[in-house]
N, C-alpha and C positions, 0 to 999 in steps of 0.2 A: 504494500500500500504506500503510495506516495504522499507527500505533504498536501494538505488541503486548506483552502480558505473558504469559509462558509459565510454567506450573506443572508441574514434573516430579515424579512420585510417588516415584521412586527410580531408581538407575542412571544418573544424569546424567553420569557419566564412564565409562559402560560401553559395550561394542561395540553394544548394542541401540539406543543413542541417536545413533550417529554420523551416520546419514542425516538425522535430524531436525535436528541441530546444523548440518550442512552447508547444509540448506535455509534455516534461520533466518539463518545468517551471510551466505549469498548474497543474501538479500533485505533485509538490515539497513541498507544504505546504506554510505556511504564513511567514516564516522567511526571512532574508535578502538574497539577490542575490549578490554573491561576486566573483570577478575575481582576481586571483593571477597573478601578472605581472612578476613573476620571470623568466620564460624561456627566455624572450627576454630582461631582465633587463640590460644586458651588452651592448646592442646596442645603438649607438648614437641617433637613432630615437625612443627610447623607449617611450617617451611621445606621439609621433605621433601614434605609434602602439597601445598604450593604448586607445587613443581617437577613433581610427578606430574600435577597438573591441567594445567600448561602443556605438558608432554609429550603428554598426551592430545590437547589441541586442536591442537598443532603437528603431531604425527605421525599420529594416527588421523583427526582431522577435517580436517587440512590447512590450518589457520589459526592463525598465532601470535597470542597474546593478551598484553596487558600486565597487570601486577598492580597493583590499586588497594589499597594497604596500608592497612588500618584494623583492626588487631588489638585495639586498645583505644581507647576514646573520648578518652583522655588521651595519645595519641601526640603526638610533637613537632609543634608548630604547622606547621612546614615540611612535614612528612609529610602532615598532614591537608590542607593547602592543595594539595599536589601531587595527592593522591587526588581531591579535589573538582574540580580542574582537569581531570584525566583523565576523570572522569565527565561533566564539562561538555562535552567534545568527543566523547563516546562515542555510537555508534549501536547498540551492543550491550553489555549488561552482564550478568554472571553471578555467582551465588553458590550454594553447594551444601551439602555435608555438614558436620556438626559438631553444635553444641548450639543449639537454637532460643532458649532462655532467655538464653544467653550473648550470642548475636547481638542479641537485643532490647535487652539492657542497654547494649550498645555503640552501637547505632543510634538508640534513642529519644531525642528531644530534641536531636538533632544535625542537621546538614544532609544526612545521607545519604539518608533517605527522600525528601526533596524532590528530591534529585539524581536518584534512580531514576525518580520520577514525570516529571521533566523529560526524561529519555531517551525515555520513551514519548511524551510530549507533542510532541516534535519529530519523531516518526515512527520512532523506534528500537524496539529489542526488549530487554526485560528478562527473563532466564531465571532462575527460582528453583527449586532442587530440594531435596528432602529437608528438612533442617533449615531452610534459608532459605525453603522453601515454607511451612513452618508459620507464619512471621512475617508472611505477606502479608495475612492476614485481619484482621478487627476483633477477634477473640479467638484466642489461641494456646495450644497444649498445651505445658506444661513436661514434655517427654517423659522425660528422664532422671530428673527429680525424682520422677515418679510410678512409672515402670517399674523403675528401678534403685535408687532411694533409699527409696521407700516412702511418699512424701508423699501426703496425702489428695488425691484428684482435685480439681482446680480449674483455672481459666483464668487466663491472663495477658492483659493488654491487648496486642493486636497492632499492627502498623504501619498496618493498614487501607489498604494500597496498592490492594487489590482494590476496596474501596469508593470510594476517590477516583477510580479510573480507569474503573470500570464501573457504580458504583451498587449493586453486589451486596454486601450485608452478610452475612458468613459467617465461620465458623471453617474454615480450610483444613486438611484432614487427608490428608497423603500416606501412603504405605505402607498404603493403605486395605485391600488384600487380602492383607496379609502373612501367611505361613503358617510362619514360622520356628519357632514354638513347638510344632509338632506337636499333641499333645493339649492343650497350653496355648494359649488363644486370644490370638494376637498380632495379630489384624486391627486395623484402625483406628489405625495408628501405634502399635502395641504396647499400646494401652489394653485391647483386648478389648471385646466387645459390652456386657457389664454396666456397665463403667466409662463407655463412651461414652454409653450411654443415660442414665445418672445425670447426667453432665456436660451433655448436651444439654438436659436438663430445667431446668438453671439458666441457660440462655442467654435473653436478652430475646426476646420473641415475634417480633420482626422480624429475628432473626439465625438463619441456617440453617447447615448443615454441608455443605461442598463436599469430597467425597472423590476423590482421584486414586490409581488403582492403581499398583502398582510397574511399573517399566520402561514408563511411560506418560507422554506429554506432552500437556497441554491448552493449545492456542494460542488465546488470546483476542485477537481483532482489535478494537481500540477503536472504529474508525470504522464498520466494518460491523456491529458489535455481534454478532459470531458467535464461536462456539467450535468448534474442530476438534480431534479426538482422534487422536493418533498413538501407535503402540506396541502392546504386548501386552495391555493392559487397557482400562479404561473410566473414565468420569467419573460420579460419583454425586452 
């Protein structure tokens, strides 16, 4: 089994993903299981969210995980070194809900992206869901800034883990089939069709859009160069 990068469109800690997580963890090798807490690290209830994720994997999935603390890029040096050491011995790493733009600010120009690439490079599995999934492409949506704050639609530079590992240059869009808005179009990670089309037109010609529906996991095997879709939706 080669290294894998997994993109989850939503529900990465929901009952719908339990079987997928069990499969991925069973096949991930004997290394540590590490969860990066960065995407929600700015929230006042970050400790509670961390414990809920740990409980989900321990109780629902059946695998205890360790916390790779990286809530800010200026964490104490000892904490950062401890987290990088944990990622350095991990065969499975996970990050999920929160704010994509916040996560990018804390990860870019640090050792974290390289550590995640190394997990996959040595045959492990990296699972990125929701907010963390947005960061994986060459361009990223600042979801909160556009949808909640009202900033003009624009792209952020992504970590481009997808490009480094697969050669695919794309903006990754989870929550692709979201319908929470009812009459208001919240598809395409809450952008809606009009905004996504306008933003897509500003991408370089060699960059596409990779959409992953909610409660759906796309497992990309780096060695076999194949993608397998699990869950209730699809890959666009």
